[in-house]
C-alpha positions as YAML, in Angstrom:
chain: A
units: angstrom
residues:
- id: 1
  name: UNK
  ca: [12.20, 35.72, 23.02]
- id: 2
  name: UNK
  ca: [15.43, 34.10, 21.77]
- id: 3
  name: UNK
  ca: [16.44, 32.74, 25.18]
- id: 4
  name: UNK
  ca: [16.47, 28.98, 25.74]
- id: 5
  name: UNK
  ca: [16.60, 27.21, 29.09]
- id: 6
  name: UNK
  ca: [20.02, 26.31, 30.45]
- id: 7
  name: UNK
  ca: [22.06, 27.31, 27.41]
- id: 8
  name: UNK
  ca: [25.49, 28.52, 28.58]
- id: 9
  name: UNK
  ca: [26.50, 30.95, 25.87]
- id: 10
  name: UNK
  ca: [29.77, 31.64, 27.71]
- id: 11
  name: UNK
  ca: [30.84, 28.01, 27.29]
- id: 12
  name: UNK
  ca: [29.89, 28.07, 23.63]
- id: 13
  name: UNK
  ca: [31.85, 31.33, 23.14]
- id: 14
  name: UNK
  ca: [34.96, 29.93, 24.88]
- id: 15
  name: UNK
  ca: [34.94, 26.80, 22.73]
- id: 16
  name: UNK
  ca: [34.21, 28.74, 19.54]
- id: 17
  name: UNK
  ca: [36.98, 31.27, 20.21]
- id: 18
  name: UNK
  ca: [39.52, 28.48, 20.71]
- id: 19
  name: UNK
  ca: [38.57, 26.81, 17.43]
- id: 20
  name: UNK
  ca: [38.83, 30.18, 15.67]
- id: 21
  name: UNK
  ca: [42.20, 31.07, 17.17]
- id: 22
  name: UNK
  ca: [43.69, 27.63, 16.46]
- id: 23
  name: UNK
  ca: [42.20, 27.35, 12.94]
- id: 24
  name: UNK
  ca: [40.30, 24.18, 13.81]
- id: 25
  name: UNK
  ca: [37.47, 23.71, 11.28]
- id: 26
  name: UNK
  ca: [34.17, 25.07, 12.53]
- id: 27
  name: UNK
  ca: [30.74, 24.97, 10.95]
- id: 28
  name: UNK
  ca: [27.56, 26.82, 11.87]
- id: 29
  name: UNK
  ca: [24.10, 25.60, 10.99]
- id: 30
  name: UNK
  ca: [20.67, 27.14, 11.00]
- id: 31
  name: UNK
  ca: [17.31, 26.08, 9.68]
- id: 32
  name: UNK
  ca: [15.55, 28.26, 7.17]
- id: 33
  name: UNK
  ca: [13.28, 28.18, 4.17]
- id: 34
  name: UNK
  ca: [13.00, 30.50, 1.19]
- id: 35
  name: UNK
  ca: [10.27, 32.56, -0.43]
- id: 36
  name: UNK
  ca: [6.56, 32.95, 0.17]
- id: 37
  name: UNK
  ca: [5.65, 29.49, -1.08]
- id: 38
  name: UNK
  ca: [8.64, 27.86, 0.67]
- id: 39
  name: UNK
  ca: [8.92, 25.00, -1.80]
- id: 40
  name: UNK
  ca: [12.03, 23.87, 0.09]
- id: 41
  name: UNK
  ca: [10.02, 23.21, 3.26]
- id: 42
  name: UNK
  ca: [9.82, 19.43, 3.91]
- id: 43
  name: UNK
  ca: [7.01, 17.54, 5.66]
- id: 44
  name: UNK
  ca: [8.60, 18.43, 9.00]
- id: 45
  name: UNK
  ca: [6.19, 21.39, 8.91]
- id: 46
  name: UNK
  ca: [3.25, 19.05, 9.54]
- id: 47
  name: UNK
  ca: [4.34, 18.79, 13.20]
- id: 48
  name: UNK
  ca: [6.09, 22.11, 13.77]
- id: 49
  name: UNK
  ca: [4.92, 25.38, 12.16]
- id: 50
  name: UNK
  ca: [8.15, 26.13, 10.32]
- id: 51
  name: UNK
  ca: [6.63, 28.52, 7.79]
- id: 52
  name: UNK
  ca: [7.75, 31.38, 10.04]
- id: 53
  name: UNK
  ca: [11.40, 30.36, 9.63]
- id: 54
  name: UNK
  ca: [12.22, 32.47, 6.60]
- id: 55
  name: UNK
  ca: [15.91, 32.03, 5.78]
- id: 56
  name: UNK
  ca: [16.39, 35.82, 5.94]
- id: 57
  name: UNK
  ca: [14.66, 36.25, 9.30]
- id: 58
  name: UNK
  ca: [16.55, 37.53, 12.34]
- id: 59
  name: UNK
  ca: [15.55, 34.27, 14.05]
- id: 60
  name: UNK
  ca: [17.80, 32.34, 11.64]
- id: 61
  name: UNK
  ca: [20.88, 34.50, 12.22]
- id: 62
  name: UNK
  ca: [23.91, 33.07, 14.00]
- id: 63
  name: UNK
  ca: [24.35, 34.66, 17.44]
- id: 64
  name: UNK
  ca: [26.76, 37.61, 17.01]
- id: 65
  name: UNK
  ca: [28.77, 36.37, 20.03]
- id: 66
  name: UNK
  ca: [29.91, 33.41, 17.90]
- id: 67
  name: UNK
  ca: [30.02, 35.19, 14.56]
- id: 68
  name: UNK
  ca: [31.52, 32.89, 11.94]
- id: 69
  name: UNK
  ca: [34.95, 33.81, 10.65]
- id: 70
  name: UNK
  ca: [35.07, 34.30, 6.86]
- id: 71
  name: UNK
  ca: [36.23, 30.71, 6.22]
- id: 72
  name: UNK
  ca: [33.59, 29.13, 8.51]
- id: 73
  name: UNK
  ca: [30.62, 27.97, 6.45]
- id: 74
  name: UNK
  ca: [27.06, 28.59, 7.57]
- id: 75
  name: UNK
  ca: [24.93, 25.66, 6.44]
- id: 76
  name: UNK
  ca: [21.24, 26.41, 5.92]
- id: 77
  name: UNK
  ca: [19.71, 23.03, 6.63]
- id: 78
  name: UNK
  ca: [16.20, 21.90, 5.81]
- id: 79
  name: UNK
  ca: [15.88, 19.04, 8.30]
- id: 80
  name: UNK
  ca: [16.54, 18.44, 11.99]
- id: 81
  name: UNK
  ca: [20.07, 17.01, 11.73]
- id: 82
  name: UNK
  ca: [23.06, 19.11, 10.71]
- id: 83
  name: UNK
  ca: [24.09, 16.15, 8.53]
- id: 84
  name: UNK
  ca: [20.92, 14.97, 6.77]
- id: 85
  name: UNK
  ca: [20.61, 16.57, 3.34]
- id: 86
  name: UNK
  ca: [23.75, 18.70, 3.76]
- id: 87
  name: UNK
  ca: [27.39, 18.43, 2.73]
- id: 88
  name: UNK
  ca: [28.64, 18.53, 6.34]
- id: 89
  name: UNK
  ca: [29.68, 14.87, 6.71]
- id: 90
  name: UNK
  ca: [31.47, 14.77, 3.36]
- id: 91
  name: UNK
  ca: [33.25, 18.05, 4.08]
- id: 92
  name: UNK
  ca: [34.42, 16.89, 7.53]
- id: 93
  name: UNK
  ca: [35.77, 13.69, 5.98]
- id: 94
  name: UNK
  ca: [37.49, 15.69, 3.24]
- id: 95
  name: UNK
  ca: [39.20, 17.86, 5.85]
- id: 96
  name: UNK
  ca: [40.36, 14.87, 7.90]
- id: 97
  name: UNK
  ca: [38.14, 15.62, 10.91]
- id: 98
  name: UNK
  ca: [37.52, 12.64, 13.21]
- id: 99
  name: UNK
  ca: [35.71, 14.33, 16.13]
- id: 100
  name: UNK
  ca: [32.60, 16.51, 16.14]
- id: 101
  name: UNK
  ca: [31.62, 18.80, 19.01]
- id: 102
  name: UNK
  ca: [27.88, 19.56, 18.96]
- id: 103
  name: UNK
  ca: [26.45, 22.62, 20.74]
- id: 104
  name: UNK
  ca: [23.25, 24.64, 20.40]
- id: 105
  name: UNK
  ca: [19.52, 24.04, 20.38]
- id: 106
  name: UNK
  ca: [17.36, 22.16, 20.71]
- id: 107
  name: UNK
  ca: [18.34, 19.18, 22.85]
- id: 108
  name: UNK
  ca: [15.39, 17.05, 21.80]
- id: 109
  name: UNK
  ca: [15.61, 18.04, 18.12]
- id: 110
  name: UNK
  ca: [18.57, 19.38, 16.20]
- id: 111
  name: UNK
  ca: [21.25, 18.54, 18.76]
- id: 112
  name: UNK
  ca: [20.03, 14.99, 19.36]
- id: 113
  name: UNK
  ca: [19.61, 14.17, 15.66]
- id: 114
  name: UNK
  ca: [22.99, 15.72, 14.81]
- id: 115
  name: UNK
  ca: [24.67, 13.70, 17.56]
- id: 116
  name: UNK
  ca: [23.04, 10.49, 16.34]
- id: 117
  name: UNK
  ca: [24.03, 11.14, 12.71]
- id: 118
  name: UNK
  ca: [27.56, 12.21, 13.67]
- id: 119
  name: UNK
  ca: [28.12, 8.96, 15.53]
- id: 120
  name: UNK
  ca: [26.42, 6.95, 12.79]
- id: 121
  name: UNK
  ca: [28.82, 8.46, 10.24]
- id: 122
  name: UNK
  ca: [31.78, 7.32, 12.32]
- id: 123
  name: UNK
  ca: [32.80, 10.53, 14.05]
- id: 124
  name: UNK
  ca: [33.68, 10.60, 17.74]
- id: 125
  name: UNK
  ca: [31.04, 12.96, 19.10]
- id: 126
  name: UNK
  ca: [31.27, 15.27, 22.11]
- id: 127
  name: UNK
  ca: [28.59, 17.44, 23.71]
- id: 128
  name: UNK
  ca: [29.90, 20.07, 26.16]
- id: 129
  name: UNK
  ca: [27.89, 20.34, 29.39]
- id: 130
  name: UNK
  ca: [25.72, 23.44, 29.53]
- id: 131
  name: UNK
  ca: [26.12, 24.15, 25.81]
- id: 132
  name: UNK
  ca: [22.76, 22.70, 24.77]
- id: 133
  name: UNK
  ca: [19.43, 24.43, 25.19]
- id: 134
  name: UNK
  ca: [15.76, 23.64, 24.81]
- id: 135
  name: UNK
  ca: [12.42, 25.12, 25.76]
- id: 136
  name: UNK
  ca: [11.99, 22.90, 28.82]
- id: 137
  name: UNK
  ca: [14.79, 22.01, 31.29]
- id: 138
  name: UNK
  ca: [13.69, 18.38, 31.76]
- id: 139
  name: UNK
  ca: [14.00, 17.77, 28.04]
- id: 140
  name: UNK
  ca: [17.64, 18.85, 28.15]
- id: 141
  name: UNK
  ca: [18.58, 16.60, 31.06]
- id: 142
  name: UNK
  ca: [16.82, 13.55, 29.66]
- id: 143
  name: UNK
  ca: [18.33, 13.95, 26.18]
- id: 144
  name: UNK
  ca: [21.84, 14.57, 27.54]
- id: 145
  name: UNK
  ca: [21.52, 11.47, 29.74]
- id: 146
  name: UNK
  ca: [20.27, 9.33, 26.86]
- id: 147
  name: UNK
  ca: [22.74, 10.67, 24.27]
- id: 148
  name: UNK
  ca: [25.67, 10.02, 26.61]
- id: 149
  name: UNK
  ca: [24.40, 6.49, 27.25]
- id: 150
  name: UNK
  ca: [24.17, 5.71, 23.52]
- id: 151
  name: UNK
  ca: [25.86, 8.14, 21.15]
- id: 152
  name: UNK
  ca: [28.39, 10.60, 22.55]
- id: 153
  name: UNK
  ca: [30.63, 11.71, 25.37]
- id: 154
  name: UNK
  ca: [29.37, 14.57, 27.52]
- id: 155
  name: UNK
  ca: [32.32, 16.61, 28.79]
- id: 156
  name: UNK
  ca: [32.76, 19.77, 30.81]
- id: 157
  name: UNK
  ca: [33.70, 22.93, 28.93]
- id: 158
  name: UNK
  ca: [37.13, 22.75, 30.59]
- id: 159
  name: UNK
  ca: [37.65, 19.19, 29.29]
- id: 160
  name: UNK
  ca: [36.64, 20.26, 25.79]
- id: 161
  name: UNK
  ca: [39.02, 23.23, 25.98]
- id: 162
  name: UNK
  ca: [41.86, 20.92, 27.07]
- id: 163
  name: UNK
  ca: [41.06, 18.57, 24.19]
- id: 164
  name: UNK
  ca: [41.02, 21.43, 21.65]
- id: 165
  name: UNK
  ca: [44.30, 22.88, 22.93]
- id: 166
  name: UNK
  ca: [45.90, 19.47, 22.38]
- id: 167
  name: UNK
  ca: [45.00, 19.36, 18.67]
- id: 168
  name: UNK
  ca: [47.68, 20.07, 16.10]
- id: 169
  name: UNK
  ca: [45.68, 22.08, 13.53]
- id: 170
  name: UNK
  ca: [48.06, 20.99, 10.76]
- id: 171
  name: UNK
  ca: [46.33, 17.58, 10.76]
- id: 172
  name: UNK
  ca: [43.38, 19.10, 8.90]
- id: 173
  name: UNK
  ca: [43.78, 18.61, 5.18]
- id: 174
  name: UNK
  ca: [42.86, 21.28, 2.68]
- id: 175
  name: UNK
  ca: [43.67, 19.47, -0.55]
- id: 176
  name: UNK
  ca: [45.18, 21.50, -3.38]
- id: 177
  name: UNK
  ca: [42.96, 21.85, -6.42]
- id: 178
  name: UNK
  ca: [44.06, 22.41, -10.00]
- id: 179
  name: UNK
  ca: [42.29, 25.79, -10.16]
- id: 180
  name: UNK
  ca: [43.51, 27.13, -6.80]
- id: 181
  name: UNK
  ca: [45.60, 30.26, -7.08]
- id: 182
  name: UNK
  ca: [49.26, 29.68, -6.32]
...
């Protein structure tokens, strides 16, 4: 079963569609490991049986309701945080991004660690209410409470939409490169 407790996919879809329509940089992440031997599987597997998370499994696919547009990268991460061991932080800095909106699952794992790393890297970090899931409802509420107290702002979907509509997408920098086609 792919369903997680209290995850409002409508809110995620609304926010995602606004970023797509306004050309605000968006990134998708998923966890996955390759091959039978899964040499890329870190020690995280000692606590959680991740050997079932083959990178090509349907469980690692991005939900079709928020299908990435062609220019939205899908980062296949190997650790809990979207930032640790990936190029995400460097890419956001390169593009001139100063605020990160974190949505998805799980509240006590990937979301929490991504929020902590986002803030630690100097980004303003926002978590939209209802756009975080986990296996157990109490875990969601406790983590949202604690993250808001220490690392991020928790906002309603409407507040996040208002914020996104106020962004001038031309502030994002896509630097010209010598080999880019003119």
